[in-house]
C-alpha positions, 0 to 999 in steps of 0.5 A, spaced: 857 217 385 855 213 390 853 206 388 846 207 393 841 211 391 842 217 396 840 224 397 846 230 398 845 230 404 844 223 406 851 221 402 855 228 407 852 225 413 854 218 410 861 219 409 863 224 415 868 223 421 873 219 421 875 212 417 881 208 419 884 205 412 884 198 410 888 198 404 891 203 398 890 200 391 890 193 394 895 194 399 895 192 407 899 199 409 905 198 414 903 203 419 896 206 420 891 211 415 887 215 417 881 219 413 878 224 417 872 228 412 868 233 415 864 238 408 867 242 405 874 238 407 878 232 406 885 231 410 888 223 409 895 222 414 899 216 414 904 216 421 906 210 426 906 212 434 910 207 436 916 209 432 913 217 432 914 217 425 909 221 421 909 219 414 905 224 410 898 228 409 894 230 403 888 233 403 883 238 400 876 240 398 870 235 398 864 237 395 858 232 395 852 235 388 847 230 388 850 223 388 856 226 385 862 227 390 868 232 387 875 233 390 881 237 389 888 237 392 890 242 396 896 240 399 901 233 399 907 233 403 908 226 398 907 229 391 907 237 391 905 237 384 898 233 385 896 239 388 890 243 384 889 235 381 880 234 381 878 228 383 872 224 381 870 219 386 865 213 387 863 211 393 860 204 396 859 204 403 855 200 408 854 204 416 861 202 418 865 200 411 866 203 406 871 204 398 873 210 395 875 210 388 880 217 386 880 219 379 883 224 375 886 225 368 892 223 370 891 220 377 887 214 380 887 210 387 882 206 392 881 206 398 878 201 403 876 203 409 872 202 415 869 207 420 871 209 426 868 215 428 860 219 425 864 225 426 858 227 431 859 232 436 859 240 439 866 241 435 864 236 429 867 239 422 872 243 419 875 250 422 879 256 420 882 260 425 881 267 425 882 271 430 888 270 436 891 274 442 896 278 441 899 282 446 892 281 452 888 282 445 885 279 441 886 282 433 882 279 427 888 275 422 889 277 415 886 272 411 889 270 405 892 263 401 896 260 407 891 258 412 890 253 418 884 248 418 883 245 424 878 238 423 875 235 429 871 229 427 866 225 434 873 223 437 879 224 433 882 231 431 887 233 425 890 241 424 895 244 417 897 250 414 898 250 407 898 254 401 894 251 395 896 256 391 903 256 392 904 248 394 906 250 400 906 246 407 907 248 413 906 243 418 900 238 421 898 233 427 893 230 430 890 225 434 884 223 438 880 228 442 875 228 448 870 233 449 868 233 457 865 239 462 867 245 456 874 241 455 877 239 449 882 235 451 887 232 445 892 226 444 897 228 440 899 221 435 903 225 429 906 231 429 910 233 423 915 238 425 917 235 432 916 227 433 918 229 440 910 232 441 907 225 439 905 223 446 903 229 448 896 231 452 894 238 452 887 240 455 883 247 453 878 250 454 872 251 449 865 255 448 861 255 441 857 260 439 854 259 432 860 258 428 864 261 431 869 257 437 873 260 442 878 256 444 883 257 450 887 255 456 896 253 455 899 252 449 904 246 449 909 250 451 906 253 457 904 260 454 897 262 455 893 262 448 886 265 445 883 263 439 877 264 435 877 259 429 871 259 424 867 254 421 868 253 414 
């Protein structure tokens, strides 16, 4: 639960966005750590830009009900068996700093964070890919337990492919994002499968219609793509 008196909407708004990790259980990291929160998901990732090293990532569903925050792990590259673990989260915060305490029956940890952005923008939110172009035609994807979620805050993005039922993690990538004049521009700062992608800049066209995001352009390999992402 939160340490100050906020409504559910106020608390969600205060938590959403991108956060820089200062300490975990009082210890500073040897590399960068970033936490992204856009309801109903939270992703936490550690990486080193200079060495192009992906250290690890964990994330899952976050729910804010009144003054209580709950979080359920849906992927964890450090500990696969942690998937499915439920945590109660206590938040103490001001505008630019927050302390989050995660507690479950068998695990607990505390993060001290400073704000990177407030999670504002056309594409701010958590999105799931639901349609993609194949052979020149848009086709709905069969939605099962495996999912690809892309989270966007005011200045950062991260996509993750995972299956919480099988506890399988398939990959992730992320970094900085800029939206301008109908263009979605991303600068990759970590990529779990291929560190050579780090440092790449990609630009796409985007349109938002209700809870649908139409994403089109050329992939990192130069092939034309068009995808529909649905807000979660």
